[in-house]
C-alpha positions as CSV (number, residue, x, y, z in Angstrom):
1,M,-21.0,37.4,17.0
2,S,-20.6,39.5,13.8
3,T,-19.2,36.4,12.1
4,L,-22.4,34.5,12.5
5,R,-24.4,37.4,10.9
6,G,-22.6,36.8,7.7
7,V,-23.6,34.2,5.1
8,G,-20.5,32.1,5.6
9,G,-21.0,32.0,9.4
10,R,-24.6,31.0,9.0
11,L,-23.7,28.3,6.5
12,A,-21.0,26.9,8.7
13,L,-23.4,26.9,11.7
14,A,-26.1,25.3,9.6
15,L,-23.6,22.6,8.6
16,L,-22.6,21.9,12.2
17,V,-26.3,21.8,13.3
18,V,-27.0,19.2,10.5
19,V,-23.9,17.1,11.4
20,A,-24.8,17.2,15.2
21,G,-28.4,16.3,14.3
22,V,-27.3,13.3,12.2
23,L,-24.8,12.1,14.8
24,G,-27.5,12.3,17.5
25,I,-29.9,10.4,15.4
26,V,-27.2,7.7,14.7
27,Y,-26.5,7.5,18.4
28,L,-30.1,7.2,19.4
29,I,-30.8,4.5,16.8
30,V,-27.6,2.5,17.0
31,V,-26.7,2.3,20.7
32,P,-30.1,1.4,22.3
33,S,-30.9,-0.9,19.3
34,Y,-27.6,-2.7,19.8
35,Q,-28.2,-3.0,23.5
36,R,-31.7,-4.5,23.0
37,S,-30.3,-6.9,20.4
38,L,-27.7,-8.2,22.8
39,Q,-30.2,-8.5,25.6
40,N,-32.8,-10.3,23.4
41,S,-30.0,-12.6,22.2
42,E,-29.2,-13.6,25.8
43,L,-32.9,-14.1,26.6
44,R,-33.3,-16.4,23.6
45,S,-30.3,-18.4,24.7
46,L,-31.7,-18.7,28.2
47,E,-35.1,-19.8,26.9
48,T,-33.5,-22.4,24.8
49,S,-31.5,-23.7,27.8
50,I,-34.5,-23.9,30.1
51,R,-36.6,-25.7,27.5
52,T,-34.0,-28.2,26.4
53,V,-32.0,-28.7,29.6
54,A,-33.5,-27.3,32.8
55,I,-37.1,-28.5,32.4
56,P,-36.5,-32.0,31.2
57,N,-34.0,-32.7,34.0
58,Y,-36.0,-31.2,36.8
59,P,-35.9,-33.7,39.8
60,V,-39.0,-35.7,40.5
61,D,-38.1,-35.8,44.1
62,Q,-39.3,-32.5,45.7
63,V,-36.8,-32.6,48.7
64,E,-34.6,-29.6,49.0
65,Y,-31.3,-31.4,48.7
66,A,-32.4,-32.8,45.3
67,K,-33.4,-29.4,44.1
68,Q,-30.0,-28.0,45.3
69,A,-28.1,-30.8,43.6
70,Y,-30.1,-30.1,40.4
71,A,-29.2,-26.4,40.6
72,D,-25.6,-27.1,41.2
73,K,-25.4,-29.7,38.4
74,W,-27.0,-27.8,35.6
75,A,-25.9,-24.3,36.2
76,P,-22.5,-24.8,34.4
77,V,-24.3,-26.4,31.6
78,V,-26.7,-23.6,30.9
79,N,-24.0,-21.0,31.8
80,A,-26.5,-19.3,34.2
81,R,-27.5,-19.1,37.8
82,V,-30.1,-21.6,38.5
83,V,-32.6,-20.8,41.3
84,V,-35.6,-23.0,42.4
85,Y,-38.5,-21.4,44.2
86,D,-41.3,-22.8,46.2
87,L,-44.6,-21.1,46.5
88,Q,-45.1,-20.3,50.2
89,N,-48.6,-18.8,49.8
90,E,-50.6,-17.2,46.9
91,V,-52.1,-14.2,48.8
92,P,-50.0,-12.3,49.1
93,L,-47.7,-14.0,46.6
94,N,-44.6,-15.2,48.3
95,L,-41.9,-17.2,46.4
96,Q,-38.9,-18.3,48.5
97,P,-35.7,-19.7,47.0
98,V,-35.0,-23.3,48.1
99,A,-32.1,-24.0,45.8
100,D,-29.5,-21.7,44.4
101,S,-26.5,-22.5,42.3
102,A,-24.7,-19.4,43.4
103,D,-21.7,-19.8,45.7
104,E,-23.3,-17.3,48.2
105,S,-25.2,-19.0,51.0
106,D,-27.5,-16.0,51.2
107,S,-30.2,-16.0,48.5
108,S,-32.1,-13.1,49.9
109,D,-31.4,-11.0,46.8
110,M,-33.5,-13.5,44.8
111,Q,-36.6,-13.4,47.0
112,N,-39.8,-12.5,45.2
113,D,-37.9,-12.1,41.9
114,P,-40.3,-10.2,39.5
115,V,-39.7,-12.6,36.6
116,A,-40.3,-15.6,38.8
117,N,-43.5,-14.0,40.2
118,A,-44.7,-13.2,36.7
119,A,-44.1,-16.9,35.7
120,I,-46.2,-18.3,38.6
121,L,-49.0,-15.8,37.9
122,R,-49.1,-16.4,34.2
123,K,-48.4,-20.1,34.5
124,T,-46.2,-20.1,31.5
125,L,-42.6,-19.4,30.4
126,T,-41.7,-15.7,31.2
127,H,-38.6,-13.7,30.5
128,G,-37.3,-10.2,31.3
129,T,-34.5,-8.2,32.7
130,V,-34.0,-7.1,36.3
131,G,-31.5,-5.0,38.2
132,R,-29.8,-6.2,41.4
133,G,-26.8,-4.7,43.3
134,G,-26.1,-2.3,40.5
135,Q,-26.0,-4.9,37.9
136,K,-28.4,-5.9,35.2
137,Y,-29.5,-9.5,34.5
138,A,-31.4,-11.4,31.9
139,E,-33.8,-14.0,33.4
140,V,-36.1,-16.8,32.3
141,A,-38.5,-18.5,34.6
142,Y,-40.8,-21.5,34.2
143,P,-43.5,-22.8,36.7
144,L,-43.4,-26.5,37.7
145,N,-45.9,-28.1,40.2
146,G,-45.9,-25.2,42.6
147,S,-42.3,-24.5,42.0
148,V,-40.5,-22.1,39.7
149,V,-37.2,-22.7,37.9
150,L,-35.3,-19.5,37.2
151,L,-32.2,-19.0,35.0
152,S,-30.4,-15.7,35.6
153,A,-27.4,-14.6,33.6
154,P,-25.6,-11.2,34.1
155,L,-25.5,-8.8,31.2
156,H,-22.2,-7.4,32.2
157,D,-20.3,-8.5,29.1
158,Q,-23.1,-7.3,26.8
159,L,-23.3,-4.0,28.5
160,K,-19.6,-3.6,28.3
161,T,-19.8,-4.2,24.6
162,V,-22.5,-1.6,24.4
163,A,-20.3,0.8,26.4
164,V,-17.5,0.3,23.9
165,V,-19.8,0.9,21.0
166,R,-21.2,4.0,22.7
167,R,-17.8,5.3,23.4
168,R,-16.6,4.7,19.8
169,V,-19.7,6.4,18.4
170,L,-19.0,9.4,20.6
171,I,-15.4,9.5,19.5
172,A,-16.3,9.1,15.9
173,G,-19.0,11.8,16.4
174,G,-16.5,14.1,17.9
175,V,-14.0,13.6,15.1
176,A,-16.8,14.0,12.6
177,F,-18.0,17.2,14.3
178,G,-14.5,18.6,14.3
179,F,-14.0,17.7,10.6
180,A,-17.4,19.3,9.8
181,L,-16.3,22.4,11.7
182,L,-13.1,22.8,9.7
183,L,-14.8,21.9,6.5
184,G,-17.8,24.0,7.1
185,Y,-15.6,27.0,8.1
186,A,-13.3,26.5,5.0
187,G,-16.2,26.1,2.7
188,A,-18.2,29.0,4.2
189,A,-15.1,31.2,4.2
190,R,-14.6,30.4,0.5
191,L,-18.3,31.0,-0.3
192,A,-18.3,34.3,1.7
193,S,-15.1,35.4,-0.2
194,R,-16.9,34.8,-3.5
195,I,-19.9,36.8,-2.3
196,R,-17.7,39.6,-1.1
197,R,-16.1,39.7,-4.6
198,L,-19.4,40.0,-6.1
199,E,-20.4,42.7,-3.6
200,V,-17.2,44.7,-4.4
201,A,-17.9,44.2,-8.2
202,A,-21.4,45.5,-7.8
203,E,-20.2,48.5,-5.8
204,Q,-17.7,49.2,-8.6
205,I,-20.5,49.0,-11.2
206,A,-22.7,51.2,-9.1
207,A,-20.0,53.7,-8.8
208,G,-19.6,53.9,-12.6
209,N,-16.3,51.9,-12.8
210,F,-16.8,49.4,-15.6
211,A,-13.1,48.6,-16.1
212,E,-12.8,45.5,-13.8
213,P,-14.4,42.4,-15.2
214,V,-16.6,40.3,-12.9
215,V,-14.9,36.8,-12.8
216,D,-16.0,33.6,-11.1
217,A,-15.0,30.3,-12.4
218,G,-17.7,28.4,-10.4
219,S,-20.6,26.6,-12.3
220,D,-23.0,27.0,-9.4
221,E,-25.6,29.7,-8.7
222,L,-22.9,32.2,-7.6
223,G,-21.0,31.5,-10.8
224,Q,-24.1,32.2,-12.8
225,L,-24.8,35.3,-10.8
226,A,-21.2,36.5,-11.5
227,R,-21.7,35.9,-15.2
228,A,-25.0,37.8,-15.1
229,F,-23.1,40.7,-13.3
230,E,-20.5,40.5,-16.1
231,R,-23.1,40.8,-18.8
232,M,-24.6,43.7,-17.0
233,R,-21.2,45.3,-16.6
234,L,-20.5,45.0,-20.4
235,R,-23.9,46.3,-21.3
236,L,-23.7,49.2,-18.8
237,S,-20.1,50.0,-20.1
238,Q,-21.5,50.1,-23.6
239,L,-24.4,52.3,-22.6
240,D,-22.0,54.6,-20.7
241,R,-19.8,54.9,-23.7
242,A,-22.8,55.4,-25.9
243,R,-24.1,58.1,-23.5
244,G,-20.7,59.9,-23.5
245,E,-20.5,59.7,-27.3
246,F,-24.1,60.9,-27.6
247,I,-23.5,63.9,-25.4
248,A,-20.3,64.8,-27.2
249,N,-21.7,64.3,-30.6
250,A,-24.9,66.2,-29.7
251,S,-22.9,69.0,-28.3
252,H,-20.8,69.2,-31.4
253,E,-23.9,69.1,-33.7
254,L,-25.5,71.8,-31.7
255,R,-22.3,74.0,-31.5
256,T,-21.7,74.0,-35.2
257,P,-24.9,75.7,-36.4
258,I,-24.9,78.0,-33.3
259,F,-21.4,79.2,-34.0
260,S,-22.3,79.6,-37.7
261,L,-25.4,81.7,-36.8
262,S,-23.3,83.8,-34.4
263,A,-20.7,84.5,-37.2
264,F,-23.5,85.5,-39.6
265,L,-25.0,87.8,-37.1
266,E,-21.7,89.6,-36.7
267,L,-21.3,89.9,-40.5
268,L,-24.8,91.3,-40.8
269,D,-23.8,94.1,-38.5
270,D,-21.4,95.4,-41.2
271,D,-22.9,98.5,-42.7
272,T,-21.0,98.1,-45.9
273,L,-22.6,94.7,-46.6
274,D,-24.5,94.8,-49.9
275,E,-28.1,93.5,-50.2
276,A,-27.3,90.4,-52.3
277,T,-24.7,89.2,-49.8
278,R,-27.1,90.0,-47.0
279,E,-29.8,87.8,-48.6
280,E,-27.3,85.0,-49.1
281,F,-26.3,85.2,-45.4
282,L,-30.0,85.1,-44.4
283,A,-30.6,82.1,-46.6
284,Q,-27.7,80.3,-45.0
285,M,-28.9,81.2,-41.5
286,R,-32.3,79.8,-42.3
287,G,-30.6,76.6,-43.4
288,Q,-28.8,76.4,-40.0
289,V,-32.0,77.1,-38.2
290,D,-33.7,74.2,-40.1
291,R,-30.7,72.1,-39.3
292,L,-31.2,72.9,-35.5
293,G,-34.9,72.1,-35.8
294,R,-34.2,68.8,-37.4
295,L,-31.6,67.9,-34.8
296,A,-33.9,68.8,-32.0
297,T,-36.7,66.6,-33.5
298,D,-34.2,63.7,-33.9
299,L,-32.9,64.1,-30.4
300,L,-36.5,64.1,-29.0
301,D,-37.4,61.0,-30.9
302,L,-34.3,59.2,-29.7
303,S,-35.0,60.2,-26.1
304,R,-38.5,58.8,-26.4
305,L,-37.2,55.7,-28.0
306,D,-34.6,55.1,-25.3
307,A,-37.3,55.8,-22.5
308,G,-39.8,53.5,-24.2
309,R,-42.4,56.3,-24.4
310,L,-42.7,56.3,-28.2
311,S,-45.7,54.2,-29.1
312,V,-46.6,52.9,-32.5
313,E,-49.7,51.5,-34.0
314,R,-49.9,48.2,-35.8
315,E,-52.7,48.5,-38.2
316,P,-53.1,47.9,-42.0
317,V,-51.4,50.5,-44.1
318,D,-51.0,50.8,-47.9
319,L,-47.2,51.1,-48.4
320,S,-47.7,52.2,-52.1
321,E,-49.8,55.2,-51.2
322,L,-47.5,56.2,-48.3
323,A,-44.5,56.0,-50.7
324,A,-46.3,58.3,-53.0
325,D,-46.9,60.8,-50.2
326,V,-43.2,60.8,-49.5
327,I,-42.3,61.3,-53.2
328,R,-44.8,64.2,-53.5
329,E,-43.2,65.9,-50.5
330,L,-39.6,65.6,-51.5
331,E,-39.8,66.0,-55.3
332,P,-39.2,69.7,-55.1
333,R,-36.1,69.2,-53.1
334,A,-34.8,66.5,-55.5
335,A,-35.3,68.8,-58.4
336,A,-33.5,71.7,-56.6
337,L,-30.5,69.4,-56.2
338,G,-30.5,68.2,-59.8
339,Q,-31.6,64.7,-59.0
340,T,-34.4,62.5,-60.2
341,L,-36.9,61.0,-57.7
342,E,-38.8,58.2,-59.2
343,R,-41.7,56.0,-58.1
344,V,-41.9,52.4,-59.4
345,D,-45.6,51.8,-59.8
346,G,-47.1,48.6,-58.7
347,E,-50.1,47.0,-57.1
348,P,-51.2,48.2,-53.6
349,V,-49.1,46.6,-50.9
350,L,-50.8,46.2,-47.6
351,G,-48.6,45.8,-44.5
352,R,-49.1,46.1,-40.7
353,G,-47.5,49.2,-39.1
354,D,-48.0,52.8,-38.1
355,A,-48.7,55.1,-41.1
356,A,-47.0,58.1,-39.5
357,R,-43.9,56.2,-38.7
358,V,-43.7,54.5,-42.2
359,V,-43.9,58.0,-43.8
360,Q,-41.1,59.2,-41.3
361,I,-38.9,56.2,-42.2
362,G,-39.6,56.8,-46.0
363,R,-38.7,60.4,-45.6
364,I,-35.4,59.5,-43.8
365,L,-34.4,57.0,-46.4
366,V,-35.1,59.4,-49.4
367,E,-33.4,62.4,-47.7
368,N,-30.4,60.2,-46.9
369,A,-30.2,59.1,-50.6
370,L,-30.6,62.6,-51.9
371,L,-27.9,63.8,-49.4
372,H,-25.3,61.3,-50.3
373,T,-25.6,61.2,-54.1
374,P,-24.4,63.8,-56.6
375,A,-26.4,65.8,-59.1
376,G,-27.8,63.7,-61.9
377,S,-28.3,60.7,-59.7
378,T,-31.6,58.7,-59.6
379,V,-33.5,57.8,-56.4
380,R,-36.3,55.2,-56.8
381,V,-39.0,54.3,-54.4
382,S,-40.8,51.0,-54.8
383,T,-43.1,48.7,-52.8
384,A,-43.4,44.9,-53.1
385,R,-45.0,42.0,-51.4
386,D,-43.2,38.6,-51.0
387,G,-45.2,36.0,-49.0
388,G,-45.6,37.4,-45.6
389,R,-43.3,40.3,-46.2
390,A,-44.5,43.8,-47.3
391,S,-41.6,46.1,-48.2
392,L,-40.8,49.7,-49.1
393,T,-37.5,50.1,-50.8
394,V,-35.5,53.3,-51.5
395,A,-32.7,52.8,-54.1
396,D,-30.0,55.1,-55.5
397,D,-27.3,54.8,-58.1
398,G,-24.8,57.0,-56.2
399,P,-21.3,56.1,-55.0
400,G,-22.7,53.5,-52.7
401,I,-21.6,52.4,-49.2
402,P,-18.3,50.6,-48.7
403,P,-18.8,47.0,-47.4
404,E,-16.7,47.7,-44.3
405,A,-19.0,50.6,-43.4
406,R,-22.4,48.9,-43.8
407,G,-22.4,47.6,-40.2
408,Q,-22.0,51.2,-38.9
409,V,-24.5,53.2,-40.9
410,F,-27.3,52.5,-38.5
411,E,-25.2,53.7,-35.5
412,R,-26.1,57.1,-33.9
413,F,-24.1,60.1,-35.2
414,H,-22.3,58.0,-37.8
415,R,-22.0,59.8,-41.1
416,L,-20.4,58.8,-44.4
417,N,-18.4,61.2,-46.4
418,G,-20.2,62.3,-49.6
419,A,-21.0,65.1,-51.9
420,R,-23.0,66.8,-49.3
421,A,-22.2,65.0,-46.1
422,S,-24.1,67.0,-43.5
423,G,-27.0,66.3,-41.2
424,S,-27.1,64.9,-37.7
425,G,-26.2,61.3,-38.4
426,L,-29.3,60.1,-36.4
427,G,-31.8,59.4,-39.2
428,L,-30.9,55.9,-40.0
429,A,-30.6,55.0,-36.3
430,I,-34.1,56.4,-35.7
431,A,-35.4,54.6,-38.8
432,R,-34.1,51.2,-37.7
433,E,-35.5,51.5,-34.2
434,L,-38.9,52.6,-35.5
435,A,-38.9,49.6,-37.8
436,D,-38.2,47.3,-34.9
437,L,-41.0,48.9,-32.9
438,M,-43.5,48.1,-35.6
439,G,-42.3,44.5,-35.6
440,G,-40.3,44.9,-38.8
441,R,-36.7,45.6,-39.8
442,L,-34.6,47.8,-41.9
443,E,-32.3,46.1,-44.4
444,L,-29.3,47.4,-46.4
445,D,-28.1,45.8,-49.6
446,G,-26.1,46.8,-52.7
447,Q,-25.7,45.3,-56.2
448,D,-25.1,46.4,-59.7
449,G,-24.1,50.0,-58.7
450,W,-27.3,50.5,-56.7
451,T,-27.7,50.9,-52.9
452,F,-31.0,49.6,-51.4
453,F,-32.5,50.5,-48.0
454,T,-35.6,48.3,-47.5
455,L,-38.3,48.7,-44.8
456,V,-39.8,45.2,-44.2
457,L,-43.1,44.9,-42.4
458,P,-45.5,42.0,-41.8
459,A,-47.9,41.7,-44.8
460,E,-51.7,42.0,-44.5
461,P,-53.9,39.4,-46.2
462,P,-54.2,40.5,-49.9
463,D,-58.0,40.1,-50.0
464,R,-58.5,42.8,-47.4
465,E,-59.4,46.3,-48.7
466,P,-57.9,49.2,-46.9
467,T,-60.0,52.0,-45.5
468,P,-59.4,55.5,-46.8
469,V,-57.4,56.5,-43.8
470,E,-55.3,53.4,-44.0
471,A,-54.7,53.8,-47.7
472,R,-53.8,57.4,-47.7
473,G,-52.3,58.0,-44.3
474,R,-52.3,61.7,-45.2
475,S,-53.4,63.0,-41.9
476,V,-50.4,61.7,-40.1
477,S,-47.6,63.9,-39.0
478,T,-44.2,63.3,-37.6
């Protein structure tokens, strides 16, 4: 019973029901139709015989011996039993055989034959089938001057043929049913086995085991489902690795400043520490606290991005003015590091995006350039419009990024070695995802000793004047 509850058992049962239904329909159509065809063929043959032989040769002399001689003579010719009836009375109708070609002297079985009665009542040629003595007969009758000529032929041979056909149909049906049973069971078992493999694979994935690939070579729906499971497995495996790496890296990034702060606190407990050294330690501790704050902010942004809870606006913004805001904010830091932060002046460039997120991306790109270039380097911020593209570019003439590392700089926690290689390694990953949210993208290029990070956004029509809030974007915060 449990087998029938499974998909394989149900499919096998459904196949058997379909096969049984088809065989039943074939039997109901073929056997009765074939039987009717044979009966009609015999009736047509008798009709032809009575029209062409029996009626034209009917004796003019109405005496019984003449009618008997007529029946005996023409019965072999028409290959049927010839019976002649005389009408005894009309009410009630009473037809009595007066001549019979059968060898039996008793013709009582032919009294008031229904086909003969119908012929005398209709006064026309009549045919039909009757049963007598457990046998079935085809009969044709024709009324002649108060008499009726009846041709009766047994349908034994025809029914025997029908029985043979019926038996062969049943045998063929049984063989087909058995073959369907084996085929259905084998096919259902194979299908159920594939489904069970998918079930096991799904259980493995649900348990967090992503090592075993989901393989199904079929091209049907189950094969497509297996390939969808495989894509899901690969994606979940990547997410699981990314989650593990994220936790490990985040733990490392948090542990480093915490250990540093702990060490400085122990040193500050030293009574022999001079004031200058104490101030230096306090400055370094403030730097570690700032680092922790930035890391916490970056992790919060990433969690919002991953959860889809970070929303951005898509409104007209002036990239030139927003670039100026970023430069004014970071110029003191660039000067302290001995670097030059320049703005390439140009016409206002209107794009569609979120002013706060554009400033955040610009700040990430400029800080990244300042962090990875030595003193004396130049960092340039420019904006441009090219057809339907509005762009903000941050370029530096530092050591650059190796070509083999350019595909990794946007990954989380990935950091390049540089003059001051510190930070969380999350800035460029956040910048790229913010750009994607605004319908733009973040591009990396390098040429002639310069490295270019470009934020590309959809451009606004040039004839539109920005509002003061759109132009300045100064009230935004990150």
